[in-house]
PyMOL Python script that loads the backbone (N, CA, C, O; Angstrom):
from pymol import cmd

cmd.read_pdbstr("""\
ATOM      1  N   UNK A   1       6.975  15.234  -4.144  1.00  0.00           N
ATOM      2  CA  UNK A   1       6.225  13.904  -4.338  1.00  0.00           C
ATOM      3  C   UNK A   1       7.206  13.427  -5.338  1.00  0.00           C
ATOM      4  O   UNK A   1       7.771  14.139  -6.168  1.00  0.00           O
ATOM      5  N   UNK A   2       7.382  11.897  -5.145  1.00  0.00           N
ATOM      6  CA  UNK A   2       7.747  11.019  -6.061  1.00  0.00           C
ATOM      7  C   UNK A   2       6.713  10.778  -7.053  1.00  0.00           C
ATOM      8  O   UNK A   2       5.489  10.745  -6.920  1.00  0.00           O
ATOM      9  N   UNK A   3       7.593  10.584  -8.271  1.00  0.00           N
ATOM     10  CA  UNK A   3       6.631   9.789  -9.393  1.00  0.00           C
ATOM     11  C   UNK A   3       7.538   8.753  -9.900  1.00  0.00           C
ATOM     12  O   UNK A   3       8.672   8.683 -10.372  1.00  0.00           O
ATOM     13  N   UNK A   4       6.322   7.789  -9.531  1.00  0.00           N
ATOM     14  CA  UNK A   4       6.760   6.468 -10.429  1.00  0.00           C
ATOM     15  C   UNK A   4       7.986   5.880 -10.210  1.00  0.00           C
ATOM     16  O   UNK A   4       8.699   5.391 -11.087  1.00  0.00           O
ATOM     17  N   UNK A   5       8.362   5.962  -8.349  1.00  0.00           N
ATOM     18  CA  UNK A   5       9.435   4.912  -7.811  1.00  0.00           C
ATOM     19  C   UNK A   5       9.042   4.090  -7.230  1.00  0.00           C
ATOM     20  O   UNK A   5       8.239   4.170  -6.300  1.00  0.00           O
ATOM     21  N   UNK A   6       9.695   2.839  -7.812  1.00  0.00           N
ATOM     22  CA  UNK A   6       9.540   1.633  -6.647  1.00  0.00           C
ATOM     23  C   UNK A   6      10.677   1.680  -5.827  1.00  0.00           C
ATOM     24  O   UNK A   6      11.827   1.951  -6.173  1.00  0.00           O
ATOM     25  N   UNK A   7      10.139   1.311  -4.390  1.00  0.00           N
ATOM     26  CA  UNK A   7      11.131   0.754  -3.598  1.00  0.00           C
ATOM     27  C   UNK A   7      11.927  -0.486  -3.839  1.00  0.00           C
ATOM     28  O   UNK A   7      11.189  -1.409  -4.184  1.00  0.00           O
ATOM     29  N   UNK A   8      12.896  -0.739  -3.787  1.00  0.00           N
ATOM     30  CA  UNK A   8      13.553  -2.119  -3.826  1.00  0.00           C
ATOM     31  C   UNK A   8      14.239  -2.470  -2.229  1.00  0.00           C
ATOM     32  O   UNK A   8      15.434  -2.638  -1.988  1.00  0.00           O
ATOM     33  N   UNK A   9      13.178  -2.517  -1.321  1.00  0.00           N
ATOM     34  CA  UNK A   9      13.295  -3.518  -0.010  1.00  0.00           C
ATOM     35  C   UNK A   9      13.656  -4.951  -0.121  1.00  0.00           C
ATOM     36  O   UNK A   9      12.967  -5.759  -0.744  1.00  0.00           O
ATOM     37  N   UNK A  10      14.558  -5.193   0.389  1.00  0.00           N
ATOM     38  CA  UNK A  10      14.913  -6.471  -0.055  1.00  0.00           C
ATOM     39  C   UNK A  10      13.222  -7.746   0.340  1.00  0.00           C
ATOM     40  O   UNK A  10      12.494  -7.610   1.323  1.00  0.00           O
ATOM     41  N   UNK A  11      13.097  -8.539  -0.459  1.00  0.00           N
ATOM     42  CA  UNK A  11      11.770  -9.506  -0.218  1.00  0.00           C
ATOM     43  C   UNK A  11      12.524 -10.842   0.447  1.00  0.00           C
ATOM     44  O   UNK A  11      13.333 -11.521  -0.185  1.00  0.00           O
ATOM     45  N   UNK A  12      12.148 -11.088   1.745  1.00  0.00           N
ATOM     46  CA  UNK A  12      12.418 -12.021   2.268  1.00  0.00           C
ATOM     47  C   UNK A  12      11.342 -12.925   2.309  1.00  0.00           C
ATOM     48  O   UNK A  12      10.341 -12.730   1.620  1.00  0.00           O
ATOM     49  N   UNK A  13      11.465 -13.982   3.120  1.00  0.00           N
ATOM     50  CA  UNK A  13      10.630 -15.331   2.837  1.00  0.00           C
ATOM     51  C   UNK A  13       8.960 -14.671   3.390  1.00  0.00           C
ATOM     52  O   UNK A  13       8.852 -13.826   4.279  1.00  0.00           O
ATOM     53  N   UNK A  14       8.021 -15.158   2.788  1.00  0.00           N
ATOM     54  CA  UNK A  14       6.779 -14.835   3.219  1.00  0.00           C
ATOM     55  C   UNK A  14       6.182 -14.823   4.202  1.00  0.00           C
ATOM     56  O   UNK A  14       5.161 -15.481   4.404  1.00  0.00           O
ATOM     57  N   UNK A  15       6.989 -13.692   5.379  1.00  0.00           N
ATOM     58  CA  UNK A  15       6.644 -13.366   6.917  1.00  0.00           C
ATOM     59  C   UNK A  15       5.948 -12.204   7.187  1.00  0.00           C
ATOM     60  O   UNK A  15       5.693 -11.436   6.259  1.00  0.00           O
ATOM     61  N   UNK A  16       5.697 -12.028   8.007  1.00  0.00           N
ATOM     62  CA  UNK A  16       5.057 -10.706   8.547  1.00  0.00           C
ATOM     63  C   UNK A  16       3.541 -10.635   8.508  1.00  0.00           C
ATOM     64  O   UNK A  16       2.992 -11.701   8.232  1.00  0.00           O
ATOM     65  N   UNK A  17       2.819  -9.669   8.713  1.00  0.00           N
ATOM     66  CA  UNK A  17       1.411  -9.770   8.563  1.00  0.00           C
ATOM     67  C   UNK A  17       0.915  -9.034   7.005  1.00  0.00           C
ATOM     68  O   UNK A  17       1.614  -8.336   6.271  1.00  0.00           O
ATOM     69  N   UNK A  18      -0.206  -9.367   6.850  1.00  0.00           N
ATOM     70  CA  UNK A  18      -0.431  -8.784   5.552  1.00  0.00           C
ATOM     71  C   UNK A  18      -1.867  -8.486   5.549  1.00  0.00           C
ATOM     72  O   UNK A  18      -2.770  -9.232   5.925  1.00  0.00           O
ATOM     73  N   UNK A  19      -1.971  -7.181   5.030  1.00  0.00           N
ATOM     74  CA  UNK A  19      -3.188  -6.411   5.309  1.00  0.00           C
ATOM     75  C   UNK A  19      -3.730  -6.245   3.838  1.00  0.00           C
ATOM     76  O   UNK A  19      -2.889  -5.878   3.017  1.00  0.00           O
ATOM     77  N   UNK A  20      -4.962  -6.452   3.407  1.00  0.00           N
ATOM     78  CA  UNK A  20      -5.670  -6.065   2.078  1.00  0.00           C
ATOM     79  C   UNK A  20      -6.582  -4.898   2.595  1.00  0.00           C
ATOM     80  O   UNK A  20      -7.384  -4.891   3.528  1.00  0.00           O
ATOM     81  N   UNK A  21      -6.208  -3.877   1.680  1.00  0.00           N
ATOM     82  CA  UNK A  21      -7.122  -2.760   1.645  1.00  0.00           C
ATOM     83  C   UNK A  21      -7.747  -2.444   0.464  1.00  0.00           C
ATOM     84  O   UNK A  21      -6.986  -2.309  -0.494  1.00  0.00           O
ATOM     85  N   UNK A  22      -9.093  -2.266   0.235  1.00  0.00           N
ATOM     86  CA  UNK A  22     -10.077  -1.858  -0.811  1.00  0.00           C
ATOM     87  C   UNK A  22     -10.123  -0.480  -0.914  1.00  0.00           C
ATOM     88  O   UNK A  22     -10.392   0.378  -0.073  1.00  0.00           O
ATOM     89  N   UNK A  23      -9.758  -0.393  -2.308  1.00  0.00           N
ATOM     90  CA  UNK A  23      -9.484   1.449  -2.891  1.00  0.00           C
ATOM     91  C   UNK A  23     -10.610   1.639  -3.986  1.00  0.00           C
ATOM     92  O   UNK A  23     -10.941   0.830  -4.852  1.00  0.00           O
ATOM     93  N   UNK A  24     -11.142   2.954  -3.729  1.00  0.00           N
ATOM     94  CA  UNK A  24     -11.730   3.537  -4.564  1.00  0.00           C
ATOM     95  C   UNK A  24     -11.352   4.860  -5.362  1.00  0.00           C
ATOM     96  O   UNK A  24     -10.805   5.722  -4.675  1.00  0.00           O
ATOM     97  N   UNK A  25     -11.502   5.075  -6.343  1.00  0.00           N
ATOM     98  CA  UNK A  25     -10.967   6.070  -7.123  1.00  0.00           C
ATOM     99  C   UNK A  25     -10.009   6.182  -7.756  1.00  0.00           C
ATOM    100  O   UNK A  25      -9.657   7.258  -8.239  1.00  0.00           O
ATOM    101  N   UNK A  26      -9.148   4.691  -7.940  1.00  0.00           N
ATOM    102  CA  UNK A  26      -8.002   5.038  -9.355  1.00  0.00           C
ATOM    103  C   UNK A  26      -8.712   4.704 -10.606  1.00  0.00           C
ATOM    104  O   UNK A  26      -9.896   4.396 -10.744  1.00  0.00           O
ATOM    105  N   UNK A  27      -7.891   4.804 -11.389  1.00  0.00           N
ATOM    106  CA  UNK A  27      -8.158   4.529 -13.159  1.00  0.00           C
ATOM    107  C   UNK A  27      -7.446   4.538 -14.081  1.00  0.00           C
ATOM    108  O   UNK A  27      -7.616   4.755 -15.281  1.00  0.00           O
ATOM    109  N   UNK A  28      -6.227   4.173 -13.194  1.00  0.00           N
ATOM    110  CA  UNK A  28      -4.677   3.791 -14.106  1.00  0.00           C
ATOM    111  C   UNK A  28      -3.830   3.122 -13.403  1.00  0.00           C
ATOM    112  O   UNK A  28      -3.997   2.838 -12.217  1.00  0.00           O
ATOM    113  N   UNK A  29      -2.857   2.820 -14.086  1.00  0.00           N
ATOM    114  CA  UNK A  29      -1.822   2.130 -13.502  1.00  0.00           C
ATOM    115  C   UNK A  29      -1.266   2.960 -12.649  1.00  0.00           C
ATOM    116  O   UNK A  29      -0.997   2.507 -11.537  1.00  0.00           O
ATOM    117  N   UNK A  30      -0.963   4.332 -12.939  1.00  0.00           N
ATOM    118  CA  UNK A  30      -0.161   5.176 -12.394  1.00  0.00           C
ATOM    119  C   UNK A  30      -0.518   5.491 -10.817  1.00  0.00           C
ATOM    120  O   UNK A  30       0.306   5.567  -9.906  1.00  0.00           O
ATOM    121  N   UNK A  31      -1.921   5.654 -10.715  1.00  0.00           N
ATOM    122  CA  UNK A  31      -2.641   5.663  -9.417  1.00  0.00           C
ATOM    123  C   UNK A  31      -2.328   4.349  -8.663  1.00  0.00           C
ATOM    124  O   UNK A  31      -2.087   4.611  -7.485  1.00  0.00           O
ATOM    125  N   UNK A  32      -2.256   3.184  -8.900  1.00  0.00           N
ATOM    126  CA  UNK A  32      -1.205   1.872  -8.293  1.00  0.00           C
ATOM    127  C   UNK A  32      -0.191   2.493  -7.407  1.00  0.00           C
ATOM    128  O   UNK A  32      -0.108   2.804  -6.219  1.00  0.00           O
ATOM    129  N   UNK A  33       0.762   2.562  -8.788  1.00  0.00           N
ATOM    130  CA  UNK A  33       2.021   2.920  -8.343  1.00  0.00           C
ATOM    131  C   UNK A  33       2.033   4.389  -7.273  1.00  0.00           C
ATOM    132  O   UNK A  33       2.720   4.298  -6.256  1.00  0.00           O
ATOM    133  N   UNK A  34       1.657   5.039  -7.398  1.00  0.00           N
ATOM    134  CA  UNK A  34       1.301   6.166  -6.524  1.00  0.00           C
ATOM    135  C   UNK A  34       1.261   5.883  -5.530  1.00  0.00           C
ATOM    136  O   UNK A  34       2.097   6.365  -4.766  1.00  0.00           O
ATOM    137  N   UNK A  35       0.314   4.999  -5.054  1.00  0.00           N
ATOM    138  CA  UNK A  35      -0.063   4.480  -3.803  1.00  0.00           C
ATOM    139  C   UNK A  35       0.733   3.537  -3.115  1.00  0.00           C
ATOM    140  O   UNK A  35       1.098   3.575  -1.941  1.00  0.00           O
ATOM    141  N   UNK A  36       0.937   2.771  -3.894  1.00  0.00           N
ATOM    142  CA  UNK A  36       2.571   1.930  -3.300  1.00  0.00           C
ATOM    143  C   UNK A  36       3.502   2.622  -2.561  1.00  0.00           C
ATOM    144  O   UNK A  36       3.919   2.324  -1.442  1.00  0.00           O
ATOM    145  N   UNK A  37       3.847   3.691  -3.340  1.00  0.00           N
ATOM    146  CA  UNK A  37       4.870   4.506  -3.055  1.00  0.00           C
ATOM    147  C   UNK A  37       4.758   5.101  -2.054  1.00  0.00           C
ATOM    148  O   UNK A  37       5.761   5.415  -1.413  1.00  0.00           O
ATOM    149  N   UNK A  38       3.426   5.443  -1.613  1.00  0.00           N
ATOM    150  CA  UNK A  38       2.866   6.106  -0.213  1.00  0.00           C
ATOM    151  C   UNK A  38       3.009   4.979   0.890  1.00  0.00           C
ATOM    152  O   UNK A  38       3.445   5.225   2.015  1.00  0.00           O
ATOM    153  N   UNK A  39       2.660   3.892   0.530  1.00  0.00           N
ATOM    154  CA  UNK A  39       2.598   2.880   1.382  1.00  0.00           C
ATOM    155  C   UNK A  39       3.853   2.634   2.060  1.00  0.00           C
ATOM    156  O   UNK A  39       4.142   2.633   3.257  1.00  0.00           O
ATOM    157  N   UNK A  40       4.550   2.419   0.980  1.00  0.00           N
ATOM    158  CA  UNK A  40       5.801   2.010   1.321  1.00  0.00           C
ATOM    159  C   UNK A  40       6.992   2.897   2.027  1.00  0.00           C
ATOM    160  O   UNK A  40       8.054   2.436   2.446  1.00  0.00           O
ATOM    161  N   UNK A  41       6.615   4.150   2.062  1.00  0.00           N
ATOM    162  CA  UNK A  41       7.263   5.339   2.673  1.00  0.00           C
ATOM    163  C   UNK A  41       6.989   4.913   4.349  1.00  0.00           C
ATOM    164  O   UNK A  41       7.819   5.140   5.229  1.00  0.00           O
ATOM    165  N   UNK A  42       5.751   4.301   4.569  1.00  0.00           N
ATOM    166  CA  UNK A  42       5.629   3.701   6.073  1.00  0.00           C
ATOM    167  C   UNK A  42       6.238   2.639   6.591  1.00  0.00           C
ATOM    168  O   UNK A  42       6.273   1.463   6.229  1.00  0.00           O
ATOM    169  N   UNK A  43       6.930   3.465   7.891  1.00  0.00           N
ATOM    170  CA  UNK A  43       8.184   2.530   8.157  1.00  0.00           C
ATOM    171  C   UNK A  43       7.847   0.949   8.457  1.00  0.00           C
ATOM    172  O   UNK A  43       8.757   0.153   8.228  1.00  0.00           O
ATOM    173  N   UNK A  44       6.658   0.468   8.932  1.00  0.00           N
ATOM    174  CA  UNK A  44       5.811  -0.602   8.780  1.00  0.00           C
ATOM    175  C   UNK A  44       5.900  -1.487   7.399  1.00  0.00           C
ATOM    176  O   UNK A  44       6.266  -2.653   7.549  1.00  0.00           O
ATOM    177  N   UNK A  45       5.735  -1.243   6.668  1.00  0.00           N
ATOM    178  CA  UNK A  45       5.395  -1.541   4.927  1.00  0.00           C
ATOM    179  C   UNK A  45       6.730  -2.125   4.889  1.00  0.00           C
ATOM    180  O   UNK A  45       7.632  -1.436   5.366  1.00  0.00           O
ATOM    181  N   UNK A  46       7.072  -3.458   4.329  1.00  0.00           N
ATOM    182  CA  UNK A  46       8.012  -4.029   3.639  1.00  0.00           C
ATOM    183  C   UNK A  46       7.264  -3.561   2.244  1.00  0.00           C
ATOM    184  O   UNK A  46       7.811  -2.673   1.589  1.00  0.00           O
ATOM    185  N   UNK A  47       6.074  -4.111   1.791  1.00  0.00           N
ATOM    186  CA  UNK A  47       6.248  -3.861   0.457  1.00  0.00           C
ATOM    187  C   UNK A  47       4.556  -3.417   0.379  1.00  0.00           C
ATOM    188  O   UNK A  47       3.775  -3.491   1.328  1.00  0.00           O
ATOM    189  N   UNK A  48       4.195  -2.893  -1.149  1.00  0.00           N
ATOM    190  CA  UNK A  48       2.817  -3.167  -1.392  1.00  0.00           C
ATOM    191  C   UNK A  48       2.525  -3.393  -2.636  1.00  0.00           C
ATOM    192  O   UNK A  48       3.189  -3.130  -3.639  1.00  0.00           O
ATOM    193  N   UNK A  49       1.520  -3.884  -2.540  1.00  0.00           N
ATOM    194  CA  UNK A  49       1.057  -4.303  -4.326  1.00  0.00           C
ATOM    195  C   UNK A  49      -0.261  -3.777  -4.554  1.00  0.00           C
ATOM    196  O   UNK A  49      -1.153  -4.253  -3.853  1.00  0.00           O
ATOM    197  N   UNK A  50      -0.605  -2.775  -5.506  1.00  0.00           N
ATOM    198  CA  UNK A  50      -2.006  -2.295  -5.538  1.00  0.00           C
ATOM    199  C   UNK A  50      -2.508  -2.686  -7.035  1.00  0.00           C
ATOM    200  O   UNK A  50      -1.888  -2.263  -8.011  1.00  0.00           O
ATOM    201  N   UNK A  51      -3.634  -3.497  -7.173  1.00  0.00           N
ATOM    202  CA  UNK A  51      -4.060  -4.061  -8.470  1.00  0.00           C
ATOM    203  C   UNK A  51      -5.186  -2.870  -8.889  1.00  0.00           C
ATOM    204  O   UNK A  51      -6.296  -2.798  -8.361  1.00  0.00           O
ATOM    205  N   UNK A  52      -4.727  -2.011  -9.865  1.00  0.00           N
ATOM    206  CA  UNK A  52      -6.185  -1.041 -10.157  1.00  0.00           C
ATOM    207  C   UNK A  52      -7.624  -1.686 -10.185  1.00  0.00           C
ATOM    208  O   UNK A  52      -8.719  -1.335  -9.746  1.00  0.00           O
ATOM    209  N   UNK A  53      -6.960  -3.250 -11.192  1.00  0.00           N
ATOM    210  CA  UNK A  53      -8.629  -3.524 -11.726  1.00  0.00           C
ATOM    211  C   UNK A  53      -9.403  -4.479 -10.732  1.00  0.00           C
ATOM    212  O   UNK A  53     -10.543  -4.915 -10.893  1.00  0.00           O
ATOM    213  N   UNK A  54      -8.633  -4.691  -9.774  1.00  0.00           N
ATOM    214  CA  UNK A  54      -9.249  -5.226  -8.789  1.00  0.00           C
ATOM    215  C   UNK A  54      -9.737  -4.145  -7.731  1.00  0.00           C
ATOM    216  O   UNK A  54     -10.695  -4.470  -7.030  1.00  0.00           O
ATOM    217  N   UNK A  55      -9.097  -2.728  -7.524  1.00  0.00           N
ATOM    218  CA  UNK A  55      -9.267  -1.980  -6.557  1.00  0.00           C
ATOM    219  C   UNK A  55      -8.751  -2.746  -5.343  1.00  0.00           C
ATOM    220  O   UNK A  55      -9.604  -3.030  -4.502  1.00  0.00           O
ATOM    221  N   UNK A  56      -8.045  -2.960  -5.213  1.00  0.00           N
ATOM    222  CA  UNK A  56      -7.013  -3.415  -3.779  1.00  0.00           C
ATOM    223  C   UNK A  56      -5.588  -3.345  -3.882  1.00  0.00           C
ATOM    224  O   UNK A  56      -4.890  -3.359  -4.895  1.00  0.00           O
ATOM    225  N   UNK A  57      -5.234  -3.261  -2.558  1.00  0.00           N
ATOM    226  CA  UNK A  57      -3.864  -3.248  -2.024  1.00  0.00           C
ATOM    227  C   UNK A  57      -3.148  -4.236  -1.041  1.00  0.00           C
ATOM    228  O   UNK A  57      -3.325  -4.231   0.177  1.00  0.00           O
ATOM    229  N   UNK A  58      -2.386  -5.011  -1.666  1.00  0.00           N
ATOM    230  CA  UNK A  58      -1.964  -6.101  -0.930  1.00  0.00           C
ATOM    231  C   UNK A  58      -0.864  -5.313  -0.131  1.00  0.00           C
ATOM    232  O   UNK A  58      -0.027  -4.770  -0.852  1.00  0.00           O
ATOM    233  N   UNK A  59      -0.704  -5.140   1.291  1.00  0.00           N
ATOM    234  CA  UNK A  59       0.557  -4.887   1.912  1.00  0.00           C
ATOM    235  C   UNK A  59       1.177  -5.731   3.120  1.00  0.00           C
ATOM    236  O   UNK A  59       0.865  -5.995   4.281  1.00  0.00           O
ATOM    237  N   UNK A  60       1.985  -5.949   2.434  1.00  0.00           N
ATOM    238  CA  UNK A  60       3.006  -6.808   3.473  1.00  0.00           C
ATOM    239  C   UNK A  60       3.451  -5.759   4.698  1.00  0.00           C
ATOM    240  O   UNK A  60       3.486  -4.532   4.605  1.00  0.00           O
ATOM    241  N   UNK A  61       3.744  -6.475   5.737  1.00  0.00           N
ATOM    242  CA  UNK A  61       4.456  -5.030   6.545  1.00  0.00           C
ATOM    243  C   UNK A  61       5.500  -5.994   7.542  1.00  0.00           C
ATOM    244  O   UNK A  61       5.299  -7.187   7.771  1.00  0.00           O
ATOM    245  N   UNK A  62       6.568  -5.251   8.034  1.00  0.00           N
ATOM    246  CA  UNK A  62       7.568  -5.546   8.554  1.00  0.00           C
ATOM    247  C   UNK A  62       7.025  -6.650   9.477  1.00  0.00           C
ATOM    248  O   UNK A  62       5.861  -6.610   9.874  1.00  0.00           O
ATOM    249  N   UNK A  63       7.951  -7.728   9.848  1.00  0.00           N
ATOM    250  CA  UNK A  63       8.139  -8.831  11.274  1.00  0.00           C
ATOM    251  C   UNK A  63       7.929  -7.515  12.281  1.00  0.00           C
ATOM    252  O   UNK A  63       8.480  -6.415  12.253  1.00  0.00           O
ATOM    253  N   UNK A  64       6.682  -8.187  13.391  1.00  0.00           N
ATOM    254  CA  UNK A  64       6.466  -7.639  14.519  1.00  0.00           C
ATOM    255  C   UNK A  64       6.322  -6.310  14.650  1.00  0.00           C
ATOM    256  O   UNK A  64       6.850  -5.788  15.632  1.00  0.00           O
ATOM    257  N   UNK A  65       5.671  -5.576  13.812  1.00  0.00           N
ATOM    258  CA  UNK A  65       5.238  -4.190  13.700  1.00  0.00           C
ATOM    259  C   UNK A  65       3.909  -4.359  13.971  1.00  0.00           C
ATOM    260  O   UNK A  65       3.373  -3.666  14.836  1.00  0.00           O
ATOM    261  N   UNK A  66       3.293  -5.195  13.344  1.00  0.00           N
ATOM    262  CA  UNK A  66       1.686  -4.989  13.838  1.00  0.00           C
ATOM    263  C   UNK A  66       0.994  -3.920  12.736  1.00  0.00           C
ATOM    264  O   UNK A  66       1.667  -2.956  12.371  1.00  0.00           O
ATOM    265  N   UNK A  67      -0.239  -4.099  12.266  1.00  0.00           N
ATOM    266  CA  UNK A  67      -0.948  -3.128  11.660  1.00  0.00           C
ATOM    267  C   UNK A  67      -1.330  -2.161  12.402  1.00  0.00           C
ATOM    268  O   UNK A  67      -1.915  -2.275  13.479  1.00  0.00           O
ATOM    269  N   UNK A  68      -0.873  -0.710  11.610  1.00  0.00           N
ATOM    270  CA  UNK A  68      -1.527   0.524  12.260  1.00  0.00           C
ATOM    271  C   UNK A  68      -2.839   0.793  11.083  1.00  0.00           C
ATOM    272  O   UNK A  68      -2.521   1.555  10.170  1.00  0.00           O
ATOM    273  N   UNK A  69      -3.986   0.345  11.044  1.00  0.00           N
ATOM    274  CA  UNK A  69      -4.495   0.793   9.695  1.00  0.00           C
ATOM    275  C   UNK A  69      -4.843   2.149   9.330  1.00  0.00           C
ATOM    276  O   UNK A  69      -5.007   2.617   8.203  1.00  0.00           O
ATOM    277  N   UNK A  70      -4.932   2.726  10.507  1.00  0.00           N
ATOM    278  CA  UNK A  70      -5.211   4.097  10.217  1.00  0.00           C
ATOM    279  C   UNK A  70      -4.168   4.754   9.552  1.00  0.00           C
ATOM    280  O   UNK A  70      -4.483   5.474   8.605  1.00  0.00           O
ATOM    281  N   UNK A  71      -3.038   4.654   9.847  1.00  0.00           N
ATOM    282  CA  UNK A  71      -1.640   4.817   8.835  1.00  0.00           C
ATOM    283  C   UNK A  71      -1.751   4.415   7.540  1.00  0.00           C
ATOM    284  O   UNK A  71      -1.374   5.152   6.628  1.00  0.00           O
ATOM    285  N   UNK A  72      -2.260   3.248   7.325  1.00  0.00           N
ATOM    286  CA  UNK A  72      -2.350   2.773   6.077  1.00  0.00           C
ATOM    287  C   UNK A  72      -3.412   3.162   4.849  1.00  0.00           C
ATOM    288  O   UNK A  72      -3.330   2.978   3.634  1.00  0.00           O
ATOM    289  N   UNK A  73      -4.535   3.831   5.751  1.00  0.00           N
ATOM    290  CA  UNK A  73      -5.793   4.501   5.180  1.00  0.00           C
ATOM    291  C   UNK A  73      -5.191   5.899   4.885  1.00  0.00           C
ATOM    292  O   UNK A  73      -5.145   6.352   3.742  1.00  0.00           O
ATOM    293  N   UNK A  74      -4.931   6.273   5.505  1.00  0.00           N
ATOM    294  CA  UNK A  74      -4.216   7.389   5.366  1.00  0.00           C
ATOM    295  C   UNK A  74      -3.107   7.727   4.433  1.00  0.00           C
ATOM    296  O   UNK A  74      -2.957   8.813   3.873  1.00  0.00           O
ATOM    297  N   UNK A  75      -2.482   6.863   4.348  1.00  0.00           N
ATOM    298  CA  UNK A  75      -1.127   6.971   3.485  1.00  0.00           C
ATOM    299  C   UNK A  75      -2.100   6.830   1.816  1.00  0.00           C
ATOM    300  O   UNK A  75      -2.031   7.745   0.995  1.00  0.00           O
ATOM    301  N   UNK A  76      -2.810   5.761   1.599  1.00  0.00           N
ATOM    302  CA  UNK A  76      -3.591   5.748   0.570  1.00  0.00           C
ATOM    303  C   UNK A  76      -4.440   6.917   0.047  1.00  0.00           C
ATOM    304  O   UNK A  76      -4.530   7.097  -1.167  1.00  0.00           O
ATOM    305  N   UNK A  77      -5.122   7.790   1.007  1.00  0.00           N
ATOM    306  CA  UNK A  77      -5.659   9.151   0.707  1.00  0.00           C
ATOM    307  C   UNK A  77      -4.830  10.045   0.581  1.00  0.00           C
ATOM    308  O   UNK A  77      -5.105  11.039  -0.092  1.00  0.00           O
ATOM    309  N   UNK A  78      -3.599   9.898   1.210  1.00  0.00           N
ATOM    310  CA  UNK A  78      -2.142  11.083   0.696  1.00  0.00           C
ATOM    311  C   UNK A  78      -2.008  11.225  -0.487  1.00  0.00           C
ATOM    312  O   UNK A  78      -1.836  12.299  -1.063  1.00  0.00           O
ATOM    313  N   UNK A  79      -2.097   9.778  -1.141  1.00  0.00           N
ATOM    314  CA  UNK A  79      -1.569   9.842  -2.627  1.00  0.00           C
ATOM    315  C   UNK A  79      -2.654  10.304  -3.391  1.00  0.00           C
ATOM    316  O   UNK A  79      -2.401   9.867  -4.514  1.00  0.00           O
ATOM    317  N   UNK A  80      -3.499  10.802  -3.442  1.00  0.00           N
ATOM    318  CA  UNK A  80      -4.616  11.409  -4.274  1.00  0.00           C
ATOM    319  C   UNK A  80      -5.891  11.541  -3.592  1.00  0.00           C
ATOM    320  O   UNK A  80      -6.040  11.712  -2.382  1.00  0.00           O
ATOM    321  N   UNK A  81      -6.904  11.435  -4.581  1.00  0.00           N
ATOM    322  CA  UNK A  81      -8.338  11.615  -4.679  1.00  0.00           C
ATOM    323  C   UNK A  81      -8.853   9.724  -4.393  1.00  0.00           C
ATOM    324  O   UNK A  81      -9.755   9.169  -5.020  1.00  0.00           O
ATOM    325  N   UNK A  82      -8.173   9.203  -3.536  1.00  0.00           N
ATOM    326  CA  UNK A  82      -8.571   7.927  -3.245  1.00  0.00           C
ATOM    327  C   UNK A  82      -9.293   7.485  -2.063  1.00  0.00           C
ATOM    328  O   UNK A  82      -8.603   8.079  -1.235  1.00  0.00           O
ATOM    329  N   UNK A  83     -10.079   6.945  -1.445  1.00  0.00           N
ATOM    330  CA  UNK A  83     -10.726   6.517  -0.474  1.00  0.00           C
ATOM    331  C   UNK A  83     -10.441   4.651   0.008  1.00  0.00           C
ATOM    332  O   UNK A  83     -10.919   3.852  -0.796  1.00  0.00           O
ATOM    333  N   UNK A  84      -9.864   4.180   0.978  1.00  0.00           N
ATOM    334  CA  UNK A  84      -9.492   3.144   1.097  1.00  0.00           C
ATOM    335  C   UNK A  84     -10.057   3.057   2.844  1.00  0.00           C
ATOM    336  O   UNK A  84     -10.221   3.902   3.724  1.00  0.00           O
ATOM    337  N   UNK A  85     -10.271   1.230   2.736  1.00  0.00           N
ATOM    338  CA  UNK A  85     -10.673   0.605   3.952  1.00  0.00           C
ATOM    339  C   UNK A  85     -10.345  -0.785   4.160  1.00  0.00           C
ATOM    340  O   UNK A  85     -10.434  -1.553   3.202  1.00  0.00           O
ATOM    341  N   UNK A  86     -10.042  -1.130   5.089  1.00  0.00           N
ATOM    342  CA  UNK A  86      -9.433  -2.558   5.264  1.00  0.00           C
ATOM    343  C   UNK A  86     -10.623  -3.554   5.174  1.00  0.00           C
ATOM    344  O   UNK A  86     -11.716  -3.596   5.739  1.00  0.00           O
ATOM    345  N   UNK A  87      -9.909  -4.460   4.112  1.00  0.00           N
ATOM    346  CA  UNK A  87     -10.772  -5.597   3.344  1.00  0.00           C
ATOM    347  C   UNK A  87     -11.423  -6.306   4.883  1.00  0.00           C
ATOM    348  O   UNK A  87     -10.893  -6.096   5.974  1.00  0.00           O
ATOM    349  N   UNK A  88     -12.485  -7.042   4.715  1.00  0.00           N
ATOM    350  CA  UNK A  88     -12.971  -8.089   5.666  1.00  0.00           C
ATOM    351  C   UNK A  88     -13.852  -7.768   6.730  1.00  0.00           C
ATOM    352  O   UNK A  88     -14.238  -8.648   7.499  1.00  0.00           O
TER     353      UNK A  88
END
""", "prot")
cmd.dss("prot")
cmd.show_as("cartoon", "prot")
cmd.util.cbc("prot")
cmd.orient("prot")
């Protein structure tokens, strides 16, 4: 397991689908970093930004990949003792 590493994927213009996940179980900034790392390990994810205070993560997908919401939720739950669901 990687600790506190951030991916440096190139940030293109705001393109691709965006998915918002609501996350329970986070208690510190490290929780958010771990969740971001797990999400960004998915090939369809360009970037993930988790806000611990808001209890959510904004996931930007690669162009033309579509959202595999089950994989996003599974990645969050694999990061630790968290639960996630798609907002909206």
